Every structure is written in structure tokens, then in C-alpha cells.
N, C-alpha and C positions, 0 to 999 in steps of 0.2 A: 506494500497500501503506499510505504514511503518512499519507494522506490518509482512507483507510480506518479507519486505527487512531484516528486523530483524533476523526472521530465518530463511533466506538463510545464513546468513552471523554466527549463531550458528553452522548451519550445515556446514556450510567450518572449521569451528574453531574445531568443533567437529573431521570431517573427517583428518586436520590438525595435530590434534592433537592423533589421532589412527594411523595415516601413519608413525609418529615420533616414537610412541611406538611398532609399528612393526618393524621400522628400527632398532631400539635399540635393541629390541631384534633378530634380526637374527642376528646384531654382536654380542652381547652377546654370543649367542649361536655358532657364528661362533667361538671366541676364546675359548670358551673350547674344540671345538672339535666331537661337538654331533655326526659328521657324519664317524669319525673315527672309525675302528673296534678295537677294545679293545685286543687287541693279548697279552694285559700283566695280563687277566685273561684267557689265554687257558689254562694251565696247569692244572685249576681245574676240567679241563672234563672227565670224567675218561676214554676218545678214547685216550687219549694225548698219552701215553705212548705207545699204540699200532704203532704209526708211525717208534719205532726204533724197530731194530733186535735183538741188542747186551741185554743181560737180565740185565746184568749192569747197561744199561743208562734207560731199564726200570726201576728197582728198584728206580735209582737217582728221575726219573721225579714223582716218589710218595711222597718221602723224601723230595722234596723240598715245598711240602708244609706242612712242618711243622711249629709251632710256632716257632718265630726268635724273638732276640732281634734290637728293632726297625725298624722292617723289612728291616737289609740290607742284608741276604740270604747270610753269610759268608762264604759258600763250595766251596770247589775245589777238585774234582775227579781226581785220577789217576789212567788210567786202566792198566794194567800188561799185557805182555806178554802172560802169564798163564790167559786163558778168562776165569775160574771161579773165580777170583781175581780181586780187585781193592782196593784203598786207599783215606780216605776222610783224605783233610788237611783243617785247618780253613784257611782264607782268609785272610791274614795278610794286604789286602789292604782296608778291608772294616770294619775295628774296628771305635769302635766308643769312640772316646780317651777320650773326655771329660768326659762324661756320665759313661764309662765303663772304666778308664783307666788302670785296671788291667786285661782285657778281661775274668773277670769273667762269665761276662753275653756270653760273645761269645761262650765259653766253652760250657755252658749249653744248647747253640743253637746247639753245635755239637751233643748232647744227644739225643735233639728233633726231630736231622735229623735222625740218628740210629737206633731208635725205629720207626717211618713209615716206614723206609727202611726192620725193622724187619716182620712188617702185612703183608706190600705188600709183603715179598716175601714167606709166609703164602701162599698168595692167589694165587698169580703167579706158585707154587711150586717150592720153593727153600729154602733150607735149608741156613741158614744166619748165619756162623761164625766167630764171631766180636771178636779183639782181640784191647784193648784199649792202645796203644803206644806201637807199636811193635817196635819201634826203640828204645825207650826209653824219659823220660818226656821230657819235654823245658828247656833249658838254659834259665830260666827267666831273667838273665842282656841283652840279645839278643833275646829278646821274637819273636818280627817280622822277625827276621832272621830264628831263631827256628823253629816258624810255615813254614815257607817255607820248609823247610827241614827235617822235620819231624811229619809222618801222626800221624792224632789222632787215629784213627783205619785202619786197614787192615781187610777187609771182604773177606770171602771167601764162594763161594757160590758152596751148593749139588744139583744137581737136585733130585726134591722128587714128590710123589703123591701131586698133590694142595691139601690143606687144607683150606675148609672157615674159613678163622676169622670172628667172628663174630662186630669185630672194623671195618674190612678192607673199608664198607661204608662209615663210619664217618671222614676218613679222608679227603674226597672232602666236608665236612664242613669247614666253617672260624673256627680259633681255636678261636678266640677271639670275646669276646662281652664286650663293653664297656657301654652299655645300663643300665637304671634302671633295678633289679632285682623283682619278686613277693615277698611279703613279708614271705609267706611260707615257714616254716623251711623244710632243708631236712628230711626225714623220716629215723628215725635206721636205717632200710635196705636200705638205700641207702647209709647213712655212711659209714655203715659196709663194704658194696659193695664195696665203693672206697678203705676203709684203707687197706683191701684184696691184694690191687693189690701189695701195696709195700712188698716184700721178701726179700728186703738187711739189713743186719743188720748192716750194715755202714750208714744208711738213715731212717731218722724218718718223717712219716706222722702225720699231725692232724688235725683236724678238730675242728672248736669253732664255737660256735651258741649261748653259754651262753650269756645274754643281757653284763654284764661286759666287757666280750672279743669282741661283737662287737664293744661297743662303743671305747673302747682300741684300738683293730686296725685299725679300722675305723680312729681314728685321726691320728694315726702313716702315714695313705693312704694320708691323707690330708695336714699334715704336710711335708709330702715329695713331694707332690705334686705341692704347696708353695715354698718351699727352692727350688726346681729343675725351676720352670717358675720363678725364680727370679732373674738367675746367668746369663748372661750375656755370656758368653764364651758359652755357653750349649745352649741357644735361637740361637745363632750362628749356629751351629754344626744340629741344627735340621732343620733351615731354610735352610742349604744348603740340605736338600735330601728331601724338599717338593715338590710334583709334584702338577702344579698348574692346567692341563690342560690332556686331552687326550693326545697332543702330546707328553707332556713330560713324560706320563705314560708308551707310548708306546715306547720312546726313552729310558728311563731308568731301568724300570719294578722293582724298589725297590726303600723302602724308605716311605714319607708320603704321603697321599693324603686325601683328604673331606670326604673319605669315612671311613675313622679312627672315624670320630663321627658318623657313618650310616647314611649319607646323601645319597641317592639315587634317582634315577627316573630326573624329568624335575629339581628337586632344584638342582641336583649335577651341574647340567651343568650352571645352573643359577650364585650358586656358583663358579663355576671353570670360570666363563668368566669373573665374576666381580673382579674376585682377577687376573686374568688375566691382564685385564682391566685398576685395580685399584690395584698396589700391597701393596699399603700403608694398605690397607683392612685389609692386612694380617699382618699387622706390629706386633712388639713385644709387645707390652704392651696389643694389643688384643689379641691374640694368648695365650698371659698368662693369662686374665681373662677367656675366654674360659675354659681353660685346669681346671683351679682350679674351676670352677662352676659345669664343668660336673662330675668333681672327686667329688664335697661337694653331686652332686645329684646320682653317682653311691653311694657314701659310705651310704647315709640316704635309699636307698633302696637296704640293701645287706643281706641276711639272716644266710651267714654263710660265714666264710675265713678259709682256712686251710695254714699252714705253712710246708717246705720240710726242713729237717734239717740233716747236716750232720757232720760227729763225726769230721771230719775236714776240712780244705779249697784245700786239695789239685786237681789239674789238672783232676784226675781219677773221685773224689769224683763227682766236678762240671757236668762233663758230665754223671757220673749216673746218678744226678739229674733231668737232661735234658730229661733222657732216661725215668725217672719213670713219671716225669710231661706229657711226650705224651701219656704213659698208660694211663695217669688220665683224660687228655682234651678225649681221645676219650671214654673212660670208661662212663664218666659225659654227652657226645653226645650221648650214646646209654639209660641213663634215662632220656632225657630230659632235660641237665641239663647244663647250658654255665657257664663260668669261665673268669675271666678277672685279671690280673698280674699289681694292683697296687704298685706295688715295687721300686718305687725310692727310699725310706726311705733304700733300702739294697743297695744304689747304693757307692759307696767309694770315694769318693773327699770330700774335707774340709769341704764344706758348711754343708755337710750333716752328719758331723760327730758324732754332740751328738744325734739326731735322732737313727741312727745306732747304735751306740755304749746303747740307751737307751731299742730298743726295743729289743735289744740281750741281757739284761740283765734281758729285763722281758720272755723272750721265750727260749731263749740258756743259760741259767746262768751260762752252765759247761763247758763253752770254745770251744762250736761245731759252727756252722757257718749255721744259715737261708741262702739258697739258691734261695729258692722261697718263695713267700707271694702273694696269689690272694685270689681271692673274687667268691664265687659261688652261682648260685642259678638257679630259672626258668626264662627264658626271659620274656620280657614282647613286644619284638620288635626284628625281624630278622636282621641280619647284613650280608654287603656282602661281597665277599672275596676279598682280599687285592692283592695287585700285586704282581706277581709269572717271574723271569727271565726264559728266554729262556732253557731246560736243559742245551743245546750244550755250554752254555756260564758258565755250569759248568765245561766242562769237557779239563783237562790239555792235551795242546797239544804238 
């Protein structure tokens, strides 16, 4: 009798615990927004651009998939009265002034957009004539105001026969993979195919696979991550654009989220729910530790690095560097290669001055500027697409 009562009591305890866990799980998943439709990834669908009749908006809908600094998507489009012309502006409301004080990364991001637009134009049957800074370059003393008044590019369309661009289908893959890569080096054929992309005499593209370079560049990547993660004002800036759950991601559609570390499926919703309910889980110290540890893992599993170096640091060369980077991303995808720019060491704020000068002394001693620093390899894990804004949010009214 006593044994029977004991078993019944034990069953009641187990059922109670199970019930509590079920309730907690439901609360966590609801906090994550598990049943919300992920509107923020709709632009990644190939059919997305077909909603729009204006070819300029169709092309913009493709171009907003391009790699961009801190996923700020700092683009504005002005449609001209001439239905074959439109203008790209840098969005001065989307600058990350702590981590990118001179807006160099923002200008590279303008270039990544333009190259995706060009590839989409081939596929859709539009020749895209791109004129950079048609109204002159910025007034650097009044940069934000100048960005509002002077376009980065004028794009003129000419209707032509559609040409199948072999890179087009790779636009719909995530541009960045932060995971560990296979340690297999790139083949000489792959390297040559990537190097052949660069035809601009003012830009230099170099791939590094020698052990000494891997060690040195990996050390720069890790040092940059450690410095950036230790700067409070930069952590605050990043925290403001972190989207903890599906509700926030659908509301803002730009910035950072747990997908940035490759978290998907039910684990994504568990993490999102917990961070939403217990924000201290994502405090500055834990975020910094995660960032540094993930960078260390990435560095230890990187078979190749590459640099894009420009002869000068003009706005035009910054934009052109971004265009080259987009071509590299798409070509790399076609070869089964993924990329990630651990480029914190290239950032231009006081705490980063020493490693910035050292990497330039090592790899750009002639006074040129390293615009992009990125790792390459074959992936061990697929990464999900990041948030993207609705294309109509980019159109200036």
C-alpha cells in the first residue's frame, strides 16, 4: 500500500514537472514569435521582384540582397521622371558612426549593391550604365548632408535581349558564412578564376594560402575582434540594432540576430525566447565572449584569406571595391566557396589604430588602402539568410 502511494506520488511529481516544462516551453516559443510569418526573408525569394512593374524597382529588389556593413542596408533610391533612369543614394540615417566613423564601409556597401543590380540587369534584359558620383563627390566636412544631396550613382537602363548571367542564381544565397571552413586549400584553378575577376588597374586582389600568411592574417582578425568587443560605445551601438525575436525582425528588418551565428530551427526560437524573456543573457560581456570565441574558431578553420587593396582611399575607389567584392562573392558561390570579412582590423577609430597601421605596413606598405579583408573556404555548415527590408522602404517618395 505504501509502495503504491509512493509510486502515485512519484507519477504526480513527474507529471507536474512535465507540465511546468511544457508551459515554460510554450512561453519561450511565444516570446520568440514562433508562429509569426518571417516577412524579413521574403526578398530572398526569386519571385519577390515580380510583384513590381517598374524595372527599376525590380532591379532594386535584387540588389538589396547584396552584402552590406552590419546589415544596415544603407541605400535609398530616387526614381527619375525618365522611367529609364534612377539614382542610388547612401542613406545617412543608417550610418554606424562608432564602428565606421568615416563611412568607408558604407561606401563599399554602395558598391556591393550596384554590382548585384548589374547582374540582375543582365538576367532581366537591361543594360545598366552606371555613372559614379554624377553630381560630384561629397563635401567631407558636411558628410551626412552631402549624402542626402549627392547620389552615389546614376543608373540608366537600356532594354536589351535578356542574357543568362551565370552568377544570377547565386544572388539568392547568403553572402556571409561565419562558421568553420574545411581546411582543404583552394585549388590553383579556383584561385586563378577568382583573381581573373579583377580588371580594375586601381584595385589589387590577392589570395593568401601560405602558412605564414594564414597565421599573420588570422592573428589580425582575432586581434580586431578582441579590440572591437572591448569598446563599450561600439557594443552599445551593436546592441541597438540587435533583433531579439521574430516581432523585432519583422518590424525593423535590418541589423543583427541570432541567425548571424548560424542558429536555425527550434534552437533559434529557444535562444530568441530566452533572450527576450531574460535580456541579461545577451549582456555585453557574454556577447563579447561569444564574438571572440567564434572568431577564434573561424581563424583556426580558414584555408585562405584575401585582400582588396585600392591605390587611394577615394569614395570612388571605395565603391569600386564593393563592386569587386560582390563579383567575388557570386563567383565564389559558383565554385562552392563561401566567404566572411573579419575586417574589424580595418576599422578607423582610435582603439584600432595600432593593428590598422600594422596590417597596412605588412600588406599595403606603398600607402595604398586595404578596403576588404576576408576569409574563404568550403563550408562545413550552411548559414541562413539575414534580414532584408521591403524594397519599397528604399524608394524616396
